[in-house]
C-alpha positions in Angstrom: 12.9 16.8 -13.4 9.2 16.4 -13.5 7.5 19.6 -14.6 5.6 21.3 -11.8 2.8 23.7 -12.0 3.5 27.2 -10.6 0.1 27.2 -9.0 1.4 27.0 -5.5 5.0 28.3 -6.1 4.6 31.6 -4.2 2.8 29.8 -1.3 5.7 27.5 -0.9 8.2 30.3 -1.1 6.4 31.9 1.9 6.1 28.5 3.7 9.8 27.7 3.4 10.8 31.2 4.5 9.1 30.8 7.9 11.6 30.3 10.6 9.4 27.8 12.4 9.3 25.7 9.3 13.0 26.0 8.7 13.6 24.9 12.3 11.2 21.9 11.8 13.1 20.8 8.7 16.4 21.2 10.5 15.1 19.1 13.4 14.3 16.3 11.0 17.9 16.3 9.8 19.2 16.2 13.4 16.7 13.5 14.3 17.9 11.1 11.5 19.8 8.9 14.0 16.9 8.6 16.4 14.5 7.9 13.5 16.7 5.0 12.5 16.7 3.7 16.1 12.9 3.9 16.1 12.9 2.0 12.8 15.0 -0.8 14.2 12.9 -0.9 17.4 9.6 -1.2 15.6 10.9 -3.7 13.1 12.1 -6.0 15.9 8.4 -6.4 17.1 6.9 -9.1 14.9 3.8 -8.2 12.8 2.9 -11.2 10.7 -0.1 -11.1 8.4 -3.4 -10.8 10.3 -1.5 -10.8 13.6 -0.3 -7.2 13.9 -1.7 -6.6 17.5 1.6 -6.8 19.4 3.3 -4.2 17.1 0.1 -2.1 17.2 0.1 -2.0 21.0 3.8 -1.2 21.0 3.4 1.6 18.4 0.4 3.0 20.2 2.6 3.6 23.2 5.1 5.4 21.0 2.4 7.7 19.5 0.9 8.4 23.0 4.0 10.4 23.9 3.1 13.2 21.4 -0.3 14.4 22.7 -2.5 13.1 20.0 -6.2 13.4 20.8 -8.6 10.5 20.6 -5.8 8.0 20.3 -7.5 4.6 19.7 -7.2 1.1 18.4 -10.2 0.3 16.2 -12.0 -3.0 15.7 -9.8 -3.9 12.8 -6.6 -3.3 14.7 -5.6 0.1 13.2 -4.1 2.6 15.6 -4.7 6.3 15.1 -5.0 9.7 16.8 -5.6 13.3 15.7 -3.4 16.3 15.9 -6.0 19.1 16.0 -5.7 22.2 14.0 -7.6 25.5 14.3 -10.6 24.0 12.8 -10.6 26.0 9.6 -8.7 23.7 7.3 -8.9 20.2 5.7 -8.4 17.0 7.5 -5.4 15.0 6.2 -4.4 11.5 7.1 -0.8 10.4 7.1 -0.4 6.6 7.4 2.1 3.8 7.4 1.3 0.1 7.7 2.0 -2.1 10.6 2.0 -5.5 8.9 4.9 -7.4 7.2 4.8 -10.3 4.8 6.8 -12.5 7.1 5.2 -15.4 9.1 5.4 -15.7 12.9 8.7 -16.9 14.1 10.7 -15.1 11.5 14.0 -13.7 12.9 13.5 -10.0 12.9 16.5 -9.0 15.1 18.4 -6.2 13.2 22.1 -6.4 12.5 24.2 -3.4 11.4 27.2 -3.8 9.0 29.1 -0.8 7.8 26.2 1.4 8.7 23.6 -0.7 6.8 20.7 -2.1 8.8 19.6 -5.6 7.9 16.3 -7.1 9.1 13.1 -8.4 7.4 10.7 -5.5 7.2 13.2 -2.8 8.0 12.2 -0.9 4.9 8.7 -2.1 4.3 7.3 -0.6 6.3 9.5 -0.1 9.3 10.6 3.1 7.6 7.1 4.5 7.2 6.3 3.9 10.9 9.5 5.6 12.0 8.8 8.6 9.7 5.4 9.1 11.5 7.3 9.4 14.8 9.9 11.8 13.6 7.2 14.0 12.0 5.3 14.1 15.3 8.5 15.0 17.2 9.3 17.8 14.8 5.8 19.3 14.9 5.8 19.2 18.7 9.3 20.4 19.3 8.7 23.4 17.0 5.2 24.1 18.3 3.7 24.2 14.9 0.0 24.9 14.9 -1.9 24.0 11.7 -5.2 25.2 10.3 -6.3 21.7 9.3 -6.4 18.5 11.4 -3.8 15.8 10.9 -4.6 12.2 11.6 -1.6 9.9 12.3 -2.5 6.3 11.3 -0.7 3.0 11.7 -2.8 0.5 9.8 -3.1 -3.2 9.4 -3.6 -5.5 6.4 -1.7 -3.7 3.7 0.4 -6.6 2.5 -0.7 -9.6 0.4 -4.0 -11.2 1.3 -4.5 -8.5 4.0 -6.3 -6.9 1.1 -6.1 -3.4 2.5 -8.5 -4.4 5.2 -7.2 -1.8 7.6 -7.6 1.0 5.2 -11.0 -0.2 4.1 -12.2 -0.3 7.7 -10.7 3.1 8.5 -12.6 4.8 5.7 -15.8 3.0 6.5 -15.7 4.8 9.9 -14.0 8.0 8.9 -15.7 9.7 5.9 -14.8 13.3 6.7 -11.2 13.2 5.2 -9.9 15.7 2.6 -6.5 14.2 1.8 -4.3 11.3 2.5 -0.6 10.5 2.4 0.8 6.9 2.7 4.5 6.6 3.6 6.3 3.6 2.0 10.0 2.8 1.6 11.5 4.8 -1.3 13.5 7.7 -2.4 12.4 11.2 -1.1 11.4 12.1 -4.6 8.9 9.2 -5.1 5.4 10.4 -5.8 2.7 7.8 -6.5 -0.8 9.2 -7.3 -2.4 6.4 -9.2 -3.4 3.1 -7.6 -3.1 -0.4 -9.3 -6.3 -2.3 -8.5 -6.3 -6.1 -8.3 -8.6 -9.1 -8.1 -7.2 -12.3 -6.7 -8.8 -15.7 -6.9 -8.3 -19.3 -5.6 -9.6 -21.6 -8.4 -10.3 -25.2 -7.6 -11.5 -28.0 -10.0 -13.0 -31.3 -8.8 -13.9 -34.5 -10.5 -14.4 -38.2 -9.9 -10.8 -39.2 -10.7 -9.4 -42.7 -11.0 -6.6 -44.9 -12.2 -4.6 -43.5 -15.1 -4.9 -46.8 -17.1 -7.9 -48.6 -15.8 -10.1 -45.5 -15.7 -8.7 -43.8 -18.8 -11.4 -41.6 -20.3 -12.4 -40.1 -17.0 -12.3 -36.3 -16.8 -9.3 -35.0 -15.0 -9.3 -32.0 -12.7 -5.6 -31.3 -13.6 -6.4 -31.3 -17.3 -9.3 -28.9 -16.7 -6.9 -26.6 -14.8 -4.5 -26.9 -17.7 -7.1 -25.9 -20.2 -8.0 -22.9 -18.1 -4.4 -21.8 -17.7 -3.8 -22.1 -21.4 -6.9 -20.0 -22.2 -5.8 -17.4 -19.7 -2.3 -17.3 -21.1 -3.8 -16.4 -24.5 -5.8 -13.4 -23.3 -4.9 -10.0 -24.8 -4.9 -7.0 -22.5 -4.4 -3.3 -23.2 -1.0 -1.6 -22.7 -2.7 1.6 -21.8 -4.2 1.5 -19.2 -1.7 -1.1 -18.1 -3.5 -4.3 -17.4 -2.0 -7.6 -16.4 -2.7 -11.2 -15.4 -0.8 -14.0 -13.8 -1.2 -17.6 -12.5 1.1 -17.6 -9.6 0.7 -21.0 -8.0 -0.7 -24.4 -9.1 -1.6 -27.4 -7.0 -3.4 -30.8 -7.3 -3.2 -34.5 -8.0 -2.3 -37.5 -6.0 0.3 -39.5 -8.0 1.7 -39.8 -11.5 -0.7 -42.7 -12.3 -3.8 -41.1 -10.8 -6.4 -39.2 -12.8 -6.7 -36.1 -10.6 -9.8 -35.6 -8.4 -8.7 -32.1 -7.5 -6.5 -29.3 -8.9 -6.3 -25.6 -8.8 -4.3 -22.4 -9.1 -4.2 -18.8 -7.8 -4.9 -16.0 -10.2 -3.9 -12.4 -10.0 -5.5 -9.7 -12.2 -4.4 -6.1 -12.2 -5.0 -2.8 -13.8 -4.8 1.0 -13.1 -8.3 1.3 -14.6 -11.3 -0.1 -12.7 -13.2 -0.5 -16.0 -10.3 -2.5 -17.6 -10.0 -4.6 -14.5 -13.7 -5.4 -14.6 -13.5 -6.4 -18.2 -10.4 -8.6 -17.6 -12.1 -10.2 -14.7 -15.2 -11.1 -16.7 -13.1 -12.6 -19.5 -10.9 -14.6 -17.1 -13.8 -16.1 -15.1 -15.5 -17.1 -18.3 -12.4 -18.9 -19.6 -12.2 -20.8 -16.3 -15.9 -21.9 -16.4 -15.5 -22.9 -20.1 -12.4 -25.0 -19.3 -14.3 -27.1 -16.7 -17.1 -27.6 -19.2 -14.7 -28.4 -22.1 -12.8 -31.1 -20.0 -16.1 -33.0 -19.3 -17.3 -32.7 -22.9 -14.0 -33.9 -24.3 -14.7 -37.3 -22.6 -18.4 -37.3 -23.2 -19.0 -36.7 -19.6 -20.6 -33.2 -19.4 -20.8 -31.8 -15.9 -18.2 -34.2 -14.6 -15.8 -31.4 -13.5 -16.9 -28.7 -11.1 -15.1 -25.5 -10.5 -15.1 -23.2 -7.4 -13.8 -19.7 -7.9 -13.1 -17.9 -4.6 -12.3 -14.2 -4.5 -9.5 -13.7 -1.9 -8.3 -10.2 -2.8 -10.0 -7.1 -4.0 -8.0 -3.9 -4.2 -9.7 -1.0 -5.9 -8.0 0.8 -8.8 -8.0 4.6 -9.0 -6.4 7.5 -10.8 -6.2 11.3 -10.4 -5.4 14.0 -13.0 -1.9 15.3 -13.2 -3.1 18.8 -12.2 -4.7 17.5 -9.0 -3.9 20.0 -6.2 -2.5 17.2 -4.0 0.0 16.2 -6.6 1.0 19.8 -7.3 1.5 20.4 -3.6 3.8 17.4 -3.3 5.7 18.5 -6.5 6.2 22.0 -5.1 7.4 20.5 -1.8 10.1 18.5 -3.6 11.0 21.5 -5.7 11.4 23.8 -2.7 13.9 21.3 -1.2 15.8 20.7 -4.4 14.6 17.1 -4.6 14.2 15.5 -8.0 10.9 13.7 -8.7 11.6 10.7 -11.0 9.3 8.0 -10.0 5.5 8.3 -10.5 4.5 5.0 -11.9 1.3 3.5 -10.4 1.6 1.1 -7.5 -0.7 -0.8 -5.1 -0.6 0.8 -1.7 -2.9 1.9 1.1 -3.6 5.0 -1.1 -5.7 2.9 -3.4 -8.6 3.0 -1.1 -9.0 6.8 -0.7 -8.3 7.4 -4.4 -11.1 4.9 -5.3 -13.4 6.9 -3.0 -12.6 10.2 -4.7 -10.4 11.4 -1.8 -7.1 13.0 -3.0 -4.3 10.7 -2.0 -0.6 10.1 -2.5 2.1 7.6 -1.6 5.5 9.3 -0.8 8.9 7.8 -0.2 10.2 7.7 3.4 13.8 8.4 2.4 17.0 6.5 2.7 18.0 3.6 0.5 16.4 0.2 1.0 16.2 -3.1 -0.9 15.4 -6.8 -0.7 11.8 -5.9 0.3 9.7 -9.0 1.1 12.9 -11.1 1.6 15.0 -12.1 4.5 17.8 -10.1 3.0 16.0 -6.8 3.4 18.2 -3.8 4.2 18.2 -0.1 4.9 20.9 2.6 4.5 20.0 5.6 6.7 22.5 8.0 5.0 20.7 11.3 4.4 17.4 9.6 5.0 16.0 12.8 6.5 15.2 14.2 3.0 12.2 11.9 2.9 10.6 13.2 6.1 11.5 16.8 5.1 9.6 16.5 1.8 6.7 14.8 3.5 6.5 17.4 6.3 6.5 20.3 3.8 3.8 18.5 1.7 1.7 18.0 4.8 2.1 21.6 5.9 1.2 22.8 2.5 -2.0 20.8 2.6 -3.2 21.8 6.0 -1.7 25.3 6.3 -0.2 27.0 9.3 -2.4 28.8 11.8 -2.9 32.5 11.0 0.1 32.4 8.6 -0.3 30.1 5.6 -3.7 29.2 4.2 -4.3 25.5 3.4 -3.6 24.7 -0.2 -5.7 21.5 -0.2 -9.4 22.1 -0.7 -12.0 20.8 1.7 -14.1 18.2 -0.1 -17.8 18.5 -0.5 -19.4 15.7 1.6 -21.9 13.6 -0.3 
């Protein structure tokens, strides 16, 4: 088990001993079946990339049943409301993303076989959205009043070229946030506190082109792209901080006997370090420019190949120290429930944005067992899935505190 600090051990002993908290945790266990029903219901509302509005409206109606204040849909399409505390604690956001990777028209009707739910998006992030609802029910049913405010957020644009647009928009408008939890599919012991940043590019080469025999000696856009890919493949990157690159797609050309007028590829660059990512980006873009120049010069036609490099994805990287209070709180919550924390490797999630802004943030697993994410064969097993919401609720209560009983463990940030 991951070693935890004893910084908050006594606080969590007091927290877990409160009858109100015990009742709330028991409620989540009893609510497991309803949570799965919610998960199915939400998943069966399409939410393709950049078109999450139908699911957003549906989920907003669900959230409205729990008395959230200032429930709204913002200009980007995020839906959120606030569960007010006493006013003497930190403001913590708990979020799950509305969007899926699947295009419009994908069959999202769920089927159940031997207790396993099958549907595209049932785990990612149907699970996260359903967890928000069961947490709201548990807090309301057990009349838990907190010191700090809790913002419940269903955001857009987490997947792929959505580029975390929902989260970026939220934090442009909401700067007074002291902590953040993103709920993603995963084991109840998952705890991600470092964000993998990425830069994504569409790269396009263009030239005059011509016939493969009659115009031989003319610079080729495909050859230029090949030179670039070869140079990129020879780059060296650090193992620590982990830094990676990948050419994921290539395109171009007209026929086998045509010197290509156009060609290109998509490039993905990643690192857990913003500095390493910036260095990788600088080197990669230089190789691409040099490849266009080299192709022209190879045929004594300098400048004959142009290249366009379009940034289509920019996810910030970020890390936090292991002794960060928010991580220690989440570890203590798992320890109090006897949940083993095994997975802490960096990922790219909504938490990237607040981490990059210096706001303490985590991604926690929503519980249950899921797989086949981003495929039509995605599935979810709800057996004992309640452990995920239990761990998240206990983490959340540790952060914001309970009115007149448990002081918040998450510090209020100094606003700059």
